[in-house]
C-alpha positions, -999 to 999 in steps of 0.1 A, spaced: -572 488 -192 -554 487 -159 -516 484 -156 -520 450 -140 -541 437 -169 -515 450 -194 -487 433 -175 -506 400 -173 -512 401 -211 -476 408 -217 -464 379 -196 -489 356 -212 -478 366 -247 -457 339 -264 -436 367 -281 -428 382 -247 -421 349 -230 -399 338 -259 -380 371 -257 -375 368 -219 -363 332 -223 -338 342 -249 -326 372 -229 -320 349 -199 -300 325 -221 -280 353 -237 -272 368 -203 -261 335 -189 -241 327 -220 -223 360 -219 -216 359 -182 -199 326 -188 -184 342 -219 -167 368 -198 -152 339 -178 -139 324 -211 -123 356 -223 -108 363 -188 -93 329 -188 -79 335 -223 -65 368 -211 -49 351 -181 -32 324 -201 -23 343 -233 -25 381 -227 -19 401 -259 10 380 -272 13 362 -306 -2 330 -292 -33 350 -284 -33 363 -320 -31 328 -333 -62 318 -314 -81 350 -323 -75 348 -360 -88 312 -361 -117 314 -336 -130 347 -349 -138 335 -384 -151 302 -371 -175 320 -350 -186 340 -380 -191 309 -402 -211 291 -375 -232 321 -368 -238 326 -405 -248 290 -409 -272 291 -379 -288 324 -387 -292 315 -424 -310 282 -417 -331 296 -389 -343 327 -407 -348 309 -440 -368 280 -427 -388 291 -397 -414 308 -419 -415 278 -442 -419 253 -413 -445 275 -396 -466 276 -428 -465 238 -433 -491 214 -418 -480 190 -390 -471 160 -412 -455 182 -440 -435 200 -413 -420 168 -401 -412 157 -436 -395 190 -444 -376 189 -411 -362 155 -418 -351 165 -453 -335 196 -440 -316 176 -414 -302 153 -440 -293 180 -464 -276 204 -440 -256 175 -425 -240 172 -459 -236 209 -464 -220 216 -430 -197 185 -434 -186 197 -469 -179 232 -454 -159 216 -426 -138 196 -451 -132 226 -472 -118 246 -443 -96 217 -431 -81 212 -466 -76 249 -473 -66 260 -438 -30 272 -447 -43 293 -476 -71 307 -455 -48 317 -428 -26 336 -452 -57 357 -461 -71 359 -426 -39 369 -408 -13 383 -433 7 399 -406 7 370 -380 41 361 -365 56 334 -387 65 313 -356 28 310 -347 14 304 -382 13 266 -380 -4 269 -346 -32 291 -361 -37 266 -389 -40 237 -365 -65 256 -343 -86 265 -374 -88 228 -383 -99 218 -349 -125 245 -347 -139 236 -381 -153 204 -367 -177 226 -347 -193 237 -380 -209 203 -386 -226 205 -352 -237 241 -358 -253 232 -391 -273 203 -376 -282 222 -345 -296 251 -366 -321 228 -383 -333 216 -350 -335 252 -336 -357 262 -366 -382 235 -357 -381 245 -320 -386 282 -329 -416 272 -351 -433 257 -320 -421 288 -299 -400 265 -278 -371 288 -270 -357 273 -238 -335 245 -254 -321 269 -280 -313 298 -256 -281 284 -241 -260 278 -273 -234 304 -262 -234 292 -227 -226 256 -238 -198 269 -261 -183 291 -234 -186 266 -205 -170 238 -225 -142 261 -237 -134 270 -201 -135 234 -190 -113 224 -219 -88 251 -212 -86 244 -175 -83 206 -179 -60 204 -209 -39 236 -207 -8 219 -192 -10 191 -217 -20 209 -249 -16 246 -243 -35 270 -266 -51 240 -284 -71 233 -253 -93 263 -261 -101 250 -295 -110 215 -283 -133 229 -256 -151 252 -281 -157 223 -305 -169 200 -276 -194 228 -266 -208 230 -301 -215 192 -301 -230 194 -266 -255 220 -277 -264 199 -307 -272 170 -283 -295 193 -263 -315 206 -293 -315 172 -309 -332 156 -279 -356 186 -274 -367 187 -311 -370 149 -316 -385 140 -283 -421 128 -291 -417 136 -328 -434 109 -348 -412 105 -379 -424 70 -389 -456 82 -406 -442 113 -422 -450 118 -459 -424 123 -485 -413 159 -487 -422 173 -522 -399 203 -520 -369 197 -543 -333 200 -531 -327 228 -555 -354 249 -538 -342 239 -503 -306 249 -509 -317 281 -527 -339 292 -498 -311 304 -475 -291 320 -503 -300 355 -495 -293 349 -458 -259 334 -465 -249 364 -487 -262 389 -462 -244 372 -432 -212 369 -452 -212 405 -462 -218 416 -426 -192 391 -413 -165 403 -437 -165 437 -420 -149 423 -388 -128 397 -406 -111 424 -426 -106 445 -395 -90 415 -377 -68 407 -407 -56 443 -409 -49 443 -371 -23 415 -376 -3 440 -396 -4 466 -368 19 446 -346 19 415 -322 -11 413 -299 -33 437 -319 -56 410 -333 -60 396 -297 -67 431 -284 -94 435 -311 -109 401 -300 -111 412 -264 -129 444 -275 -153 423 -294 -165 408 -261 -175 443 -250 -194 448 -283 -207 413 -286 -224 410 -252 -248 440 -256 -252 431 -293 -263 396 -285 -286 408 -257 -302 433 -281 -303 413 -314 -308 376 -306 -339 377 -282 -356 405 -302 -351 391 -336 -356 354 -328 -389 360 -311 -399 388 -335 -394 367 -367 -424 344 -362 -446 374 -353 -435 393 -385 -441 361 -406 -476 357 -390 -486 393 -397 -473 390 -433 -493 358 -439 -524 377 -426 -516 407 -449 -514 429 -419 -483 447 -432 -490 481 -415 -490 464 -381 -457 446 -391 -441 479 -401 -452 496 -369 -438 467 -349 -405 471 -368 -404 508 -362 -410 506 -325 -384 478 -321 -357 498 -340 -363 529 -319 -360 510 -286 -330 492 -298 -313 524 -309 -319 540 -275 -304 509 -258 -275 507 -281 -265 544 -278 -268 542 -240 -247 509 -238 -221 524 -261 -217 556 -241 -214 536 -208 -188 513 -224 -167 541 -237 -167 561 -204 -158 531 -182 -137 510 -207 -104 513 -189 -115 504 -153 -137 476 -167 -109 461 -187 -86 463 -157 -111 447 -134 -121 419 -158 -88 410 -175 -57 424 -159 -40 394 -143 -16 367 -153 -3 373 -188 -26 402 -193 -5 432 -182 -11 469 -177 2 474 -212 -24 449 -225 -51 470 -208 -38 502 -225 -38 485 -259 -73 470 -255 -87 503 -241 -73 522 -271 -88 497 -296 -122 499 -279 -124 537 -283 -133 533 -320 -146 497 -321 -172 503 -293 -195 524 -315 -199 495 -339 -226 483 -314 -250 510 -327 -249 504 -364 -245 466 -361 -275 460 -338 -298 482 -359 -288 466 -392 -293 432 -377 -328 439 -362 -340 458 -393 -326 432 -417 -341 402 -400 -375 419 -399 -373 425 -436 -363 389 -442 -395 379 -423 -414 401 -447 -397 384 -476 -379 416 -487 -343 403 -488 -327 427 -513 -324 458 -491 -306 438 -462 -283 421 -487 -273 454 -503 -269 471 -470 -247 443 -456 -219 449 -481 -217 486 -475 -198 483 -442 -170 462 -455 -166 482 -487 -164 514 -468 -141 498 -442 -116 485 -468 -115 519 -486 -113 540 -455 -88 518 -436 -64 514 -465 -66 551 -472 -59 560 -436 -32 532 -434 -27 538 -396 -14 513 -371 -26 535 -342 -47 512 -319 -72 540 -315 -80 539 -352 -81 501 -359 -118 498 -355 -129 532 -369 -136 520 -404 -157 491 -391 -178 513 -369 -184 540 -395 -192 514 -421 -219 498 -400 -235 532 -393 -235 539 -431 -250 505 -437 -279 511 -413 -285 546 -427 -288 531 -462 -311 503 -450 -333 528 -432 -337 549 -463 -345 518 -484 -371 506 -459 -390 539 -458 -387 548 -494 -402 515 -505 -428 511 -478 -457 526 -498 -450 503 -527 -447 472 -505 -480 480 -489 -497 483 -522 -482 450 -534 -492 433 -501 
């Protein structure tokens, strides 16, 4: 087989095309995301107002991502296995159900925002506590849009239509920038929250139109799957995502006790971790999941495991290289990207120090995510769920034992915990492989 033939086959593969589309969307979204973070740095720097935005927006991002990933990875295989008419019926039922679920989640956050903020930011400056509560309430409205958008994304993934879903982060970041620039003088820090929420609803409009355009819903049969089964379906995904998300939520909460600006510094570092993480995880896992589900349905488990192994090895090499580059060039990169306006040279030193130990989180985090999502595709949810809670358990024990406010040590527990979680997941995957092959 010639190299040209191999290349042609790769380009024609839906898996490859889907991955490339998602890579493009992630790249554009994160380029715009750098603009959003740079604008935040310019207006807020590493002061207490930046902390108020960080402690509200960070958990909201976690909740929305948890909701989206749980719905997508729970229902893509189910939708893919259904016939055309049954798929439409299931999609409509999911849309109605998760509209109520996401609305209830939004209402719960709005009502409990003051108590949540005490837990999420115990060391936040008292003068900015009310601001953080108000921001959290504004941002919670984006959760309704995220839940509805996730159902539509699941249907689009089933048909391997990746383009409308690829620009979720781009919409969030672009609207956040527009909101901040247009409303800053009038609303101050609240302008970021309003722009973010508007971006979530704009992305919902995009995937709503793409998924429902030409969809014949009038003749759809009644969906026979009961609500209890539907709501139970993403339970493993929700628990897994919550366990993984708590790792950074705890780190951010602890950072508020380390002094003013530390939570904001952690959030700026998360951009340096989040960009390569998104580039590695989202395109690979979102395009890999339908292929893993297909191989499982055909009982070709050996091929599925080989595909997982190759993907993890390539992801590990990319993550280690990206981490090394980030650590070596962190200070000049932070200076170039952020040091202007309210973001001073002192802010650069603080963020650079935090990134020293938070940066390696990229390795364990990306490998846990890719391996876990593959196992969910194989309907082996217990190993990922167990592995997801190891990082936060280790992080809490290690960080409280160390009890340091040194910026260079703030992210150490989170990074080591993620590496420990992946090591445990890797061992579970390989020790159980023979038994799973026999059962398959």
